[in-house]
Rosetta silent file (secondary structure, phi, psi, omega in degrees, C-alpha in Angstrom):
SEQUENCE: PAHRARSTQEFLENKGIKVLQWPTHSPDLNPIENIWGILSKKLYQHGKTYENTTDLWEAVCREWHQISGETIR
SCORE:     score description
SCORE:     0.000 S_00000001
   1 L     0.000  146.438 -177.900   14.701   -1.146  -11.974 S_00000001
   2 H   -54.516  -41.187 -179.468   13.874   -1.613  -15.572 S_00000001
   3 H   -70.830   -8.335  178.529   11.486    1.317  -15.687 S_00000001
   4 H  -108.656   -1.559 -175.578   14.262    3.639  -14.524 S_00000001
   5 L   -64.401  148.425  178.558   16.963    2.194  -16.760 S_00000001
   6 H   -54.734  -42.016 -174.176   18.773    4.678  -19.068 S_00000001
   7 H   -66.508  -41.660  177.793   17.668    2.799  -22.172 S_00000001
   8 H   -60.820  -48.804 -179.461   13.990    2.982  -21.012 S_00000001
   9 H   -55.612  -47.349 -177.315   14.339    6.703  -20.252 S_00000001
  10 H   -62.630  -40.747  177.131   15.885    7.319  -23.682 S_00000001
  11 H   -59.269  -49.178 -177.635   13.143    5.320  -25.409 S_00000001
  12 H   -64.818  -39.600  176.818   10.425    7.223  -23.738 S_00000001
  13 H   -62.385  -47.299 -178.626   12.123   10.589  -24.472 S_00000001
  14 H   -62.341  -30.521  176.775   12.616    9.696  -28.117 S_00000001
  15 L   -80.818   -6.525 -178.407    8.897    8.740  -28.348 S_00000001
  16 L    74.469   19.584  179.013    7.885   12.117  -26.805 S_00000001
  17 L   -89.939  115.478  179.640    6.354   10.379  -23.781 S_00000001
  18 L   -85.613  137.801 -178.228    6.391   12.504  -20.674 S_00000001
  19 L  -122.084  151.432  173.275    6.739   10.671  -17.408 S_00000001
  20 L   -70.973  134.897  172.177    6.193   11.740  -13.801 S_00000001
  21 L   -82.830  114.912 -172.050    9.193   12.237  -11.598 S_00000001
  22 L  -138.350  138.915  178.302    8.381   10.004   -8.717 S_00000001
  23 L   -59.186  144.144 -177.869   10.497    8.392   -5.943 S_00000001
  24 L   -61.752  -45.120 -175.020   11.171    4.712   -6.737 S_00000001
  25 L  -101.160   33.933 -176.209    9.933    3.326   -3.478 S_00000001
  26 L   -63.434  129.767  179.699    7.088    5.778   -2.874 S_00000001
  27 H   -68.546  -16.549  177.994    4.373    4.324   -0.561 S_00000001
  28 H   -67.149  -23.259  176.838    1.885    6.251   -2.711 S_00000001
  29 H   -89.921   -4.673 -178.167    2.576    3.726   -5.512 S_00000001
  30 L  -119.266   92.536 -175.411    2.011    0.807   -3.191 S_00000001
  31 H   -56.850  -26.239 -177.402   -1.705    0.665   -2.247 S_00000001
  32 H   -66.417  -27.235  174.007   -1.201   -2.055    0.320 S_00000001
  33 H   -60.012  -43.673  177.562    0.584    0.412    2.616 S_00000001
  34 H   -67.165  -33.886  176.869   -2.605    2.474    2.797 S_00000001
  35 H   -70.420  -38.092  176.301   -4.673   -0.659    3.549 S_00000001
  36 H   -61.704  -36.851  178.871   -2.272   -1.701    6.348 S_00000001
  37 H   -65.789  -42.991  175.276   -2.768    1.776    7.745 S_00000001
  38 H   -59.252  -51.920 -178.575   -6.556    1.447    7.642 S_00000001
  39 H   -59.120  -43.588  177.588   -6.356   -1.974    9.210 S_00000001
  40 H   -55.630  -49.396 -178.157   -3.970   -0.833   11.981 S_00000001
  41 H   -61.328  -43.373  178.882   -6.310    2.020   12.900 S_00000001
  42 H   -62.073  -41.021 -177.894   -9.293   -0.429   13.095 S_00000001
  43 H   -64.206  -41.042 -171.653   -7.223   -2.887   15.193 S_00000001
  44 H  -109.903   11.980 -176.116   -6.039   -0.393   17.751 S_00000001
  45 H   -61.551  149.781 -179.254   -8.909    2.134   17.799 S_00000001
  46 H    57.558   31.244  179.440   -9.854    3.303   21.339 S_00000001
  47 H    65.666   22.635 -179.584   -6.525    1.994   22.739 S_00000001
  48 L   -56.976  140.012  172.366   -7.466   -1.616   22.113 S_00000001
  49 L  -130.467  169.157 -176.256   -4.756   -4.215   23.037 S_00000001
  50 L  -126.508  143.590 -172.634   -4.587   -7.891   22.614 S_00000001
  51 L   -76.324  -29.248 -178.070   -3.742  -10.531   25.211 S_00000001
  52 L  -157.344  176.643 -174.862   -1.823  -12.833   22.785 S_00000001
  53 H   -68.918  -27.215  179.512   -0.914  -13.366   19.129 S_00000001
  54 H   -66.754  -44.141 -179.959   -3.933  -15.642   18.585 S_00000001
  55 H   -60.388  -50.036 -176.012   -6.326  -12.897   19.662 S_00000001
  56 H   -60.386  -45.550 -178.791   -4.517  -10.354   17.458 S_00000001
  57 H   -61.183  -46.048 -179.636   -4.541  -12.706   14.391 S_00000001
  58 H   -59.963  -39.899  178.407   -8.323  -13.302   14.831 S_00000001
  59 H   -66.373  -40.199  179.302   -8.897   -9.543   15.013 S_00000001
  60 H   -60.577  -44.721 -178.730   -6.677   -8.993   11.927 S_00000001
  61 H   -64.280  -49.696 -179.167   -8.701  -11.608    9.969 S_00000001
  62 H   -55.640  -51.258  179.930  -12.000  -10.225   11.152 S_00000001
  63 H   -66.749  -39.917  179.412  -11.120   -6.598   10.287 S_00000001
  64 H   -53.528  -47.442 -177.956   -9.478   -7.540    7.045 S_00000001
  65 H   -71.006  -18.216 -179.241  -12.697   -9.111    5.769 S_00000001
  66 L   -91.044   -3.080  178.040  -14.719   -6.048    6.835 S_00000001
  67 L   -80.167  123.560 -174.602  -12.699   -3.657    4.614 S_00000001
  68 L   -70.980  154.587  176.926  -14.945   -2.801    1.659 S_00000001
  69 H   -62.373  -33.170  179.786  -14.154   -3.175   -1.941 S_00000001
  70 H   -67.503  -38.354  176.511  -14.800    0.549   -2.286 S_00000001
  71 H   -63.276  -38.858 -179.236  -12.115    1.303    0.330 S_00000001
  72 H   -66.293  -45.337 -179.337   -9.680   -0.851   -1.579 S_00000001
  73 L   -63.345    0.000    0.000  -10.528    0.945   -4.812 S_00000001
C-alpha cells in the first residue's frame, strides 16, 4: 500500500513526522466492522432466527435504519 511504501516512510521520517505502528488490515481502522458487529447482535439477540432470506433481509434493513448517528460516530 502507498502509505506503507518505503518512499513514503522515508519522506515522513525526513520531515520528522512520527507515525503509529499499526497492522495494515486492522479492523480497528475499519469502522464498518464495528457497525456489522452491532447489527449482528441486534439481529440475533435472544436467540432470534429467521425463516428465510426475505425475513432476514427485512430485519437487516429495519435494524440498520435504527442505528443512531451517535453510534456511528
